[in-house]
C-alpha positions as CSV (number, residue, x, y, z in Angstrom):
1,M,92.0,112.7,134.6
2,L,95.0,110.8,133.1
3,A,95.5,110.3,129.4
4,R,98.2,108.2,127.6
5,I,99.3,108.7,124.0
6,R,101.9,106.7,122.2
7,S,104.6,108.7,120.4
8,A,108.2,108.1,119.3
9,A,111.6,109.7,119.3
10,V,114.7,109.1,117.2
11,L,118.0,107.9,118.6
12,G,120.7,107.8,115.9
13,I,118.7,106.6,112.9
14,D,116.5,104.2,114.9
15,A,113.3,105.2,116.8
16,Y,112.0,104.1,120.1
17,L,108.5,104.5,121.6
18,V,107.7,107.2,124.1
19,E,104.5,107.2,126.2
20,V,103.2,110.7,126.6
21,E,101.2,110.8,129.9
22,V,99.1,113.9,130.7
23,D,97.5,114.4,134.1
24,I,95.2,117.2,134.9
25,T,94.3,118.0,138.5
26,N,92.9,120.9,140.5
27,G,95.3,123.5,141.6
28,L,97.0,126.7,140.5
29,P,97.2,126.8,136.6
30,S,100.5,125.5,135.5
31,V,102.1,123.2,132.9
32,A,105.1,121.0,134.0
33,T,106.9,118.7,131.5
34,V,109.1,116.0,133.0
35,G,111.0,113.0,131.5
36,L,114.2,114.8,130.5
37,P,112.7,117.2,127.9
38,H,115.2,119.3,126.0
39,G,115.1,122.3,123.7
40,A,112.1,122.1,121.4
41,V,110.2,119.8,123.8
42,K,110.3,122.4,126.5
43,E,109.1,125.1,124.1
44,G,106.3,122.8,122.9
45,R,104.0,123.7,125.8
46,E,103.8,127.3,124.5
47,R,103.0,126.1,121.0
48,V,100.4,123.7,122.2
49,T,98.7,126.3,124.4
50,A,98.3,128.7,121.6
51,A,97.3,126.0,119.1
52,L,94.5,124.7,121.3
53,V,93.0,128.1,121.8
54,N,93.3,129.2,118.2
55,A,91.8,125.9,117.0
56,G,88.7,126.6,119.1
57,Y,89.3,124.3,122.1
58,A,89.4,125.3,125.8
59,F,92.7,125.2,127.5
60,P,92.2,123.9,131.0
61,L,93.2,126.4,133.7
62,K,94.4,123.6,136.1
63,R,97.6,122.0,137.1
64,I,98.8,120.0,134.1
65,T,101.7,117.5,134.4
66,I,103.2,115.9,131.2
67,N,105.5,112.9,131.6
68,L,107.5,111.5,128.7
69,A,108.4,107.9,129.5
70,P,111.0,106.4,129.6
71,A,112.0,109.2,131.9
72,D,115.8,108.4,131.9
73,V,116.3,109.2,128.2
74,R,116.7,112.8,127.0
75,K,113.9,113.8,124.6
76,D,114.5,116.3,121.8
77,G,112.6,117.5,118.8
78,S,109.2,119.0,118.1
79,G,107.4,115.8,117.3
80,F,105.7,115.6,120.8
81,D,103.5,118.7,120.2
82,L,100.6,116.7,118.7
83,P,100.5,113.9,121.2
84,I,100.7,116.4,124.1
85,A,97.9,118.5,122.6
86,L,95.7,115.3,122.1
87,G,96.6,114.2,125.6
88,I,95.4,117.5,127.1
89,L,92.1,117.3,125.2
90,V,91.5,113.7,126.3
91,A,92.5,114.4,129.9
92,S,90.1,117.4,130.0
93,E,87.4,115.2,128.4
94,Q,87.1,117.4,125.3
95,L,88.0,114.4,123.1
96,A,87.4,110.7,123.4
97,G,90.6,108.7,123.6
98,E,89.5,105.2,122.6
99,G,90.7,105.6,119.0
100,L,94.3,106.3,120.1
101,A,94.9,103.1,122.0
102,D,96.7,101.3,119.1
103,Q,98.0,104.4,117.3
104,L,101.3,106.2,117.3
105,V,101.0,110.0,117.1
106,V,103.8,112.4,116.1
107,G,103.9,115.9,114.7
108,E,104.8,119.6,115.3
109,V,101.9,122.0,115.9
110,G,101.9,125.5,114.7
111,L,100.3,128.4,116.6
112,E,97.1,128.2,114.5
113,G,96.9,124.4,114.9
114,D,98.4,123.5,111.6
115,L,100.7,120.4,111.6
116,R,104.3,120.7,110.3
117,P,106.7,117.9,109.3
118,V,109.1,116.2,111.7
119,R,112.4,114.4,111.2
120,G,112.7,110.6,111.3
121,A,109.1,109.7,110.3
122,L,110.2,106.6,108.5
123,S,112.1,105.3,111.5
124,M,109.2,106.0,113.8
125,T,106.8,104.1,111.5
126,L,109.1,101.1,111.5
127,A,109.3,101.2,115.3
128,A,105.4,101.4,115.5
129,R,105.1,98.3,113.2
130,K,107.7,96.4,115.3
131,A,105.7,97.3,118.5
132,G,102.5,95.8,116.9
133,L,100.6,99.1,116.6
134,R,97.8,99.3,114.1
135,G,98.4,102.8,112.7
136,V,100.4,106.0,112.7
137,I,98.9,109.6,112.7
138,L,101.4,112.2,111.5
139,P,101.6,115.5,109.5
140,A,100.5,115.2,105.9
141,A,104.0,116.3,104.7
142,N,105.5,113.1,106.2
143,V,102.9,110.7,104.8
144,S,104.7,109.7,101.6
145,E,107.8,108.8,103.6
146,A,106.0,106.8,106.3
147,A,103.7,105.0,103.9
148,V,106.7,103.1,102.5
149,V,106.3,100.7,105.5
150,D,104.0,97.8,104.8
151,G,101.7,96.3,107.4
152,I,100.6,99.5,109.2
153,E,98.0,102.2,108.5
154,V,99.5,105.6,107.8
155,R,97.2,108.6,108.1
156,G,98.3,112.2,107.4
157,A,96.6,115.3,108.8
158,R,97.0,119.0,107.9
159,S,95.8,120.4,111.2
160,L,95.0,119.5,114.8
161,A,91.3,119.9,113.9
162,D,91.6,117.2,111.3
163,V,93.0,114.8,113.8
164,C,90.3,115.6,116.3
165,G,87.6,115.2,113.6
166,H,89.0,111.8,112.8
167,L,89.0,110.7,116.4
168,G,85.7,112.2,117.6
169,A,83.5,113.6,114.8
170,G,83.6,110.7,112.4
171,V,85.6,112.5,109.7
172,A,88.0,109.8,108.7
173,L,91.5,110.4,107.6
174,P,92.2,108.2,104.6
175,A,95.1,105.7,104.9
176,T,97.9,106.3,102.4
177,R,99.6,103.7,100.3
178,V,102.8,103.9,98.3
179,D,103.8,101.6,95.5
180,V,107.4,100.8,96.5
181,R,108.0,98.6,93.5
182,A,107.2,101.4,91.1
183,L,109.4,103.8,93.1
184,M,112.3,101.4,92.9
185,G,111.8,101.0,89.2
186,E,112.3,104.7,88.5
187,R,115.7,106.1,87.7
188,A,116.3,109.8,87.5
189,V,117.7,111.2,84.2
190,D,121.4,112.0,84.8
191,A,122.4,115.6,84.1
192,V,125.9,114.5,83.3
193,D,127.3,111.6,81.3
194,F,130.6,109.8,80.7
195,A,130.3,110.7,77.1
196,D,131.1,114.3,78.1
197,V,134.7,113.3,79.0
198,R,137.2,113.4,76.2
199,A,140.0,110.7,76.1
200,Q,141.0,109.5,79.6
201,A,140.4,105.9,78.7
202,G,142.5,104.7,81.6
203,A,140.7,106.8,84.2
204,K,137.3,105.7,82.8
205,R,138.4,102.1,83.1
206,A,139.5,102.6,86.7
207,L,136.2,104.2,87.6
208,E,134.3,101.3,86.0
209,V,136.3,98.9,88.1
210,A,135.6,101.0,91.2
211,A,131.9,101.1,90.5
212,A,131.7,97.4,89.8
213,G,133.2,96.4,93.1
214,S,132.3,99.5,95.2
215,H,136.0,100.3,95.6
216,N,137.4,103.6,96.9
217,I,139.4,105.6,94.4
218,L,141.9,108.4,94.5
219,L,142.6,110.5,91.3
220,V,146.0,112.2,91.1
221,G,146.8,114.7,88.3
222,P,147.5,118.3,87.3
223,P,144.8,121.0,87.4
224,G,142.4,120.8,84.5
225,A,143.1,117.1,83.8
226,G,139.4,116.3,84.5
227,K,139.6,114.7,87.9
228,T,136.5,116.5,89.3
229,M,134.6,116.0,86.0
230,L,135.3,112.2,86.2
231,A,134.4,111.9,89.8
232,R,131.1,113.7,89.4
233,R,130.1,111.2,86.7
234,L,130.8,108.2,88.9
235,P,127.2,108.0,90.2
236,T,125.9,107.7,86.6
237,I,127.6,104.3,86.2
238,L,126.6,102.9,89.6
239,P,123.8,100.2,89.7
240,G,120.4,101.1,91.0
241,M,119.7,100.7,94.7
242,V,118.0,97.7,96.2
243,L,115.1,98.3,98.6
244,E,117.3,97.6,101.7
245,E,119.8,100.2,100.6
246,A,117.1,102.7,99.8
247,L,115.3,102.3,103.1
248,E,118.5,102.8,105.1
249,T,119.6,105.8,103.1
250,T,116.1,107.3,103.4
251,R,116.2,106.9,107.2
252,V,119.5,108.8,107.4
253,H,118.3,111.7,105.2
254,S,115.0,111.8,107.1
255,V,116.7,112.1,110.4
256,A,118.9,114.9,108.9
257,G,115.8,116.7,107.5
258,L,117.0,116.5,103.9
259,L,114.0,114.7,102.3
260,S,112.2,116.8,99.8
261,P,108.5,117.5,100.4
262,G,106.5,114.5,99.3
263,Q,109.5,112.3,98.8
264,S,109.0,108.7,99.7
265,L,112.3,107.0,99.2
266,C,115.9,107.9,98.2
267,T,116.1,105.8,95.1
268,V,119.0,107.7,93.6
269,R,122.4,107.0,95.1
270,P,123.6,110.2,97.0
271,F,126.6,112.2,95.9
272,R,128.1,114.4,98.6
273,A,131.0,116.8,98.0
274,P,131.8,118.8,101.1
275,H,134.3,121.7,101.0
276,H,137.8,121.1,102.4
277,T,137.1,123.5,105.2
278,I,134.6,121.1,106.8
279,S,135.0,120.3,110.5
280,D,135.3,116.7,111.8
281,A,131.8,116.9,113.2
282,G,130.5,118.0,109.9
283,L,132.2,115.1,108.0
284,I,131.9,112.3,110.6
285,G,128.9,113.5,112.5
286,G,128.3,114.7,116.1
287,G,127.7,118.1,117.6
288,S,126.0,119.1,120.8
289,T,122.9,117.4,119.5
290,P,124.4,114.5,117.5
291,R,123.6,114.6,113.8
292,P,124.7,112.4,110.9
293,G,127.7,113.8,109.1
294,E,128.6,113.7,105.4
295,V,129.9,110.2,105.5
296,S,126.5,109.0,106.7
297,L,124.6,111.2,104.2
298,A,126.7,109.5,101.5
299,H,125.6,106.1,102.7
300,G,124.8,103.9,99.7
301,G,126.4,106.4,97.3
302,V,129.6,108.5,96.7
303,L,131.5,110.8,99.0
304,F,133.7,113.0,96.9
305,L,136.6,114.9,98.6
306,D,138.2,117.3,96.1
307,E,141.8,118.6,96.9
308,L,142.2,115.8,99.5
309,P,145.4,117.1,101.1
310,E,143.7,120.5,101.9
311,F,141.4,118.8,104.4
312,R,142.5,119.1,108.0
313,T,144.5,116.1,109.3
314,N,142.1,115.3,112.1
315,V,139.2,115.3,109.7
316,L,140.9,112.9,107.3
317,E,142.0,110.6,110.0
318,G,138.4,110.4,111.2
319,L,137.6,108.6,108.0
320,R,139.5,105.5,109.0
321,Q,136.7,103.9,111.0
322,P,133.8,104.4,108.5
323,L,136.0,103.3,105.6
324,E,136.9,100.1,107.5
325,D,133.6,99.3,109.3
326,G,130.9,101.0,107.1
327,A,129.5,102.8,110.2
328,V,130.3,105.7,112.5
329,T,130.1,105.3,116.3
330,L,129.7,108.6,118.3
331,S,130.3,108.3,122.0
332,R,129.1,110.9,124.4
333,A,129.0,111.0,128.2
334,A,125.4,109.9,128.4
335,I,124.8,108.0,125.1
336,T,126.5,106.2,122.2
337,L,125.0,106.5,118.7
338,S,125.8,104.6,115.5
339,Y,125.1,105.9,112.0
340,P,125.6,103.8,108.8
341,A,128.4,105.0,106.6
342,R,128.8,102.4,103.8
343,F,129.9,104.7,100.9
344,M,132.3,104.8,98.0
345,L,135.1,107.3,98.6
346,A,136.2,109.2,95.5
347,A,139.0,111.7,96.1
348,A,141.1,113.9,93.9
349,M,144.4,115.7,94.5
350,N,147.3,117.4,92.7
351,P,150.7,115.7,92.7
352,C,152.3,118.7,94.3
353,P,151.4,122.1,95.8
354,C,151.6,123.8,92.4
355,G,150.0,120.9,90.7
356,Y,152.4,120.4,87.7
357,L,154.8,117.7,88.9
358,G,155.4,115.5,85.9
359,D,153.3,117.6,83.5
360,P,155.2,117.8,80.2
361,T,153.7,121.2,79.3
362,H,154.2,123.1,82.6
363,R,157.3,123.4,84.8
364,C,156.8,122.4,88.4
365,Q,157.9,125.1,90.8
366,C,158.0,122.9,94.0
367,T,161.1,121.7,95.7
368,P,161.3,118.1,96.8
369,M,160.8,119.2,100.4
370,H,157.6,121.0,99.4
371,V,156.3,117.9,97.6
372,E,157.2,115.7,100.5
373,R,155.4,117.9,103.0
374,Y,152.4,118.1,100.7
375,L,152.1,114.3,100.3
376,S,152.8,113.7,104.0
377,R,149.3,115.2,104.8
378,L,147.9,111.8,103.7
379,S,148.8,109.1,106.2
380,G,149.8,105.6,105.2
381,P,146.8,104.0,107.1
382,L,144.4,106.3,105.2
383,L,145.9,105.5,101.8
384,D,145.8,101.8,102.6
385,R,142.0,102.1,102.9
386,I,141.7,103.6,99.4
387,D,141.7,100.7,97.0
388,I,142.6,102.4,93.7
389,H,145.3,105.1,93.3
390,L,145.2,106.4,89.7
391,E,147.2,108.9,87.8
392,V,145.1,111.2,85.6
393,P,147.3,112.9,83.0
394,A,146.5,116.2,81.2
395,V,144.4,115.9,78.0
396,A,146.1,116.8,74.8
397,Y,144.5,119.4,72.4
398,R,143.9,116.8,69.7
399,D,141.7,114.8,72.1
400,L,139.9,117.9,73.4
401,S,139.0,119.0,69.9
402,S,138.1,115.5,68.6
403,H,134.5,114.8,67.6
404,A,134.8,111.1,67.9
405,P,131.9,109.7,70.0
406,E,132.8,108.6,73.6
407,E,131.1,105.7,75.4
408,S,128.0,106.7,77.4
409,S,127.3,106.1,81.0
410,A,124.5,103.7,80.1
411,S,126.9,101.4,78.3
412,V,129.4,101.4,81.2
413,R,126.6,100.9,83.7
414,A,125.3,97.8,81.9
415,R,128.7,96.1,82.5
416,V,128.8,97.3,86.1
417,E,125.3,95.9,86.7
418,Q,126.3,92.6,85.2
419,A,129.3,92.4,87.5
420,R,127.2,93.3,90.5
421,R,124.7,90.6,89.7
422,V,127.6,88.1,89.8
423,Q,128.6,89.4,93.2
424,R,125.1,89.2,94.6
425,Q,124.8,85.6,93.5
426,R,128.2,84.8,95.0
427,F,127.4,86.5,98.3
428,A,123.8,85.3,98.6
429,G,123.0,84.4,102.2
430,L,125.9,86.4,103.6
431,P,124.5,89.4,105.6
432,G,126.1,92.8,104.9
433,L,128.1,91.6,102.0
434,H,126.9,93.2,98.7
435,A,130.1,93.9,96.8
436,N,133.7,92.8,96.5
437,A,135.0,95.7,98.4
438,H,133.1,94.6,101.5
439,M,134.8,91.2,101.7
440,T,136.7,90.3,104.9
441,A,140.0,88.3,105.1
442,R,137.9,85.1,105.5
443,D,135.8,85.9,102.5
444,L,139.0,86.5,100.4
445,R,140.3,83.0,101.3
446,R,137.0,81.6,100.1
447,F,136.3,83.6,97.0
448,C,139.8,84.6,95.7
449,R,141.7,81.3,95.2
450,L,144.8,81.9,93.1
451,S,146.8,79.7,90.8
452,E,150.5,79.3,91.1
453,P,151.4,81.8,88.3
454,V,149.1,84.4,89.9
455,E,150.6,83.7,93.3
456,R,154.1,84.2,91.9
457,L,153.2,87.6,90.3
458,L,151.5,88.8,93.5
459,R,154.4,87.7,95.7
460,K,156.7,89.7,93.4
461,A,154.4,92.8,93.6
462,V,154.2,92.7,97.4
463,G,158.0,92.5,97.6
464,R,158.7,95.3,95.2
465,L,156.0,97.7,96.4
466,G,156.2,96.8,100.1
467,L,152.4,96.3,100.3
468,S,150.9,96.2,103.8
469,A,148.5,93.3,104.6
470,R,145.6,95.6,104.1
471,A,146.9,96.8,100.7
472,Y,147.5,93.1,99.7
473,H,143.8,92.4,100.5
474,R,142.8,95.5,98.4
475,V,144.7,94.1,95.4
476,L,142.9,90.8,95.7
477,K,139.5,92.5,95.9
478,I,140.2,94.6,92.9
479,A,141.5,91.6,90.9
480,R,138.2,89.8,91.8
481,T,136.2,92.7,90.5
482,I,138.2,92.8,87.2
483,A,137.6,89.1,86.8
484,D,133.9,89.7,87.4
485,L,133.9,92.4,84.7
486,A,135.6,89.9,82.3
487,Q,132.9,87.3,83.3
488,V,135.4,84.7,84.4
489,D,135.3,82.7,87.6
490,E,139.1,82.3,88.1
491,I,141.4,85.3,88.9
492,G,144.1,85.4,86.2
493,V,147.5,86.9,85.9
494,S,146.2,89.8,83.8
495,H,143.6,90.6,86.5
496,V,146.2,90.8,89.2
497,G,148.5,92.7,87.0
498,E,145.9,95.4,86.3
499,A,145.0,95.5,90.0
500,V,148.6,96.1,91.0
501,Q,148.8,99.0,88.6
502,Y,146.0,100.7,90.6
503,R,148.3,101.0,93.7
504,T,150.3,104.0,92.5
505,L,151.0,105.6,95.9
506,D,152.4,102.4,97.3
507,R,155.6,103.2,95.3
508,R,156.1,106.1,97.8
509,R,156.3,108.5,94.8
510,F,154.2,109.3,91.8
511,P,155.1,107.4,88.6
512,M,154.9,110.6,86.6
513,A,158.2,111.8,87.9
514,A,161.4,109.9,88.7
515,S,162.9,110.0,92.2
516,T,165.8,112.1,90.8
517,G,163.5,115.0,90.3
518,S,162.9,114.6,86.5
519,R,160.1,116.8,85.1
520,E,159.4,114.4,82.3
521,G,156.3,112.3,82.4
522,P,156.0,108.6,81.5
523,E,155.6,107.3,78.0
524,P,152.0,107.1,76.9
525,G,150.5,103.8,78.0
526,R,153.4,102.9,80.3
527,P,152.3,100.7,83.1
528,V,152.6,101.9,86.7
529,M,154.3,98.7,87.8
530,G,158.0,98.1,87.1
531,P,159.3,96.3,84.0
532,E,160.0,93.1,85.9
533,L,156.4,92.8,87.1
534,H,155.1,93.8,83.7
535,N,157.1,91.0,82.0
536,N,155.5,88.5,84.3
537,M,152.0,89.3,83.3
């Protein structure tokens, strides 16, 4: 007898339907699985055999052929265990199969017949709804995640016996519902706060601008200046996620197997901070069985790279495409996968190998050649893709010991959310455009019209700093964000002036030390731009 069960597999972060066909005929007892099974799928027949016997069912001693269609796509994962087990029971007439006609079934089966969670349950449920199926049957541990999808019945089971009871013995599995609106209204209590950071008003302002427009930022300063402390507090001032962002981020984390038990949605923006020894596959994604990398796991949130020049060159250069396109494309001989990677890059580095170039309290031990070699680890094209380059000076003792209250993350976040609301209204109806940092050249011409005085200042800045076309566009985007924070429609001279100050590394040296090798730092409050530009503000 032949049985057909609908299941699904994940490709990238998307799922596609797989029809599990089980045919039982007379012959020598054997089990053959065809349809390009790989890894855990091949091993599944041993788990299913033991699970059926231990759950009290008879395993047919006949010739069993299992086909996974479409047969030209490689199948991986343990999610086919449950549909194969049900297919064997239906084909051997131990279970009626009428109730499975409009259901998608997925789940890993333990040797005692218990059901264990699988990866990508949210994507599979979305695929089932798109295909017009009525319901999904899956392990109870995946129910909260799958029930986020409206318009389809999601039923969770703890064992193979529970599923068989639902299909044949009249013991119904209740459908699960999740209040998505309530989930999106929740915000986790932050363990850190901007109020913990003493002084560093300029760095806090730059982070506020970065958060308001979703701009990438690079913090440059000596050891102990607070670069890492500032970067780790960046998520606390980011606005809450919208449902579209939460669903896509959850899909990525589900495929990677990083969702906590019982977690329905990723409603908190992720913060990923990989070590500088990470490989290119670990950061960008890939491997023998392609998996999302850190750039995709940071989708919708922040990717923090501490000690940026210490990362391998090939790893850093792999960031170019995701920073530009907001996605990662992995090409293999048989398949091409795409993972979303729309994240904010926050990076930190020292100004030189010893870290004290320009520090007034420590003498730098590096030669100009050492400094040049250190900085050359960051290519121009990569720096072009980082919107804000900011110097973070060391904090003086009087500031560290001060008991004056600092502004909290909640206060800063309120201004950031107001700026984001302005941007959402501006970009309404434009797909994929949620923040100023995502604007294309065409969008800049439409939304960043400049007056003659502003054009004059920007022309002078481009000439003096030698900005590339990409860096010029970055300055415009930052200026647009600064104007949004000021709640004005027109970009002014002061907005462009501040935006230009955030392009430190375009001067081909750090402003904290003169090109003659002086160890003295700049005067407090001195602008990064030259006096001529400053006078035009």
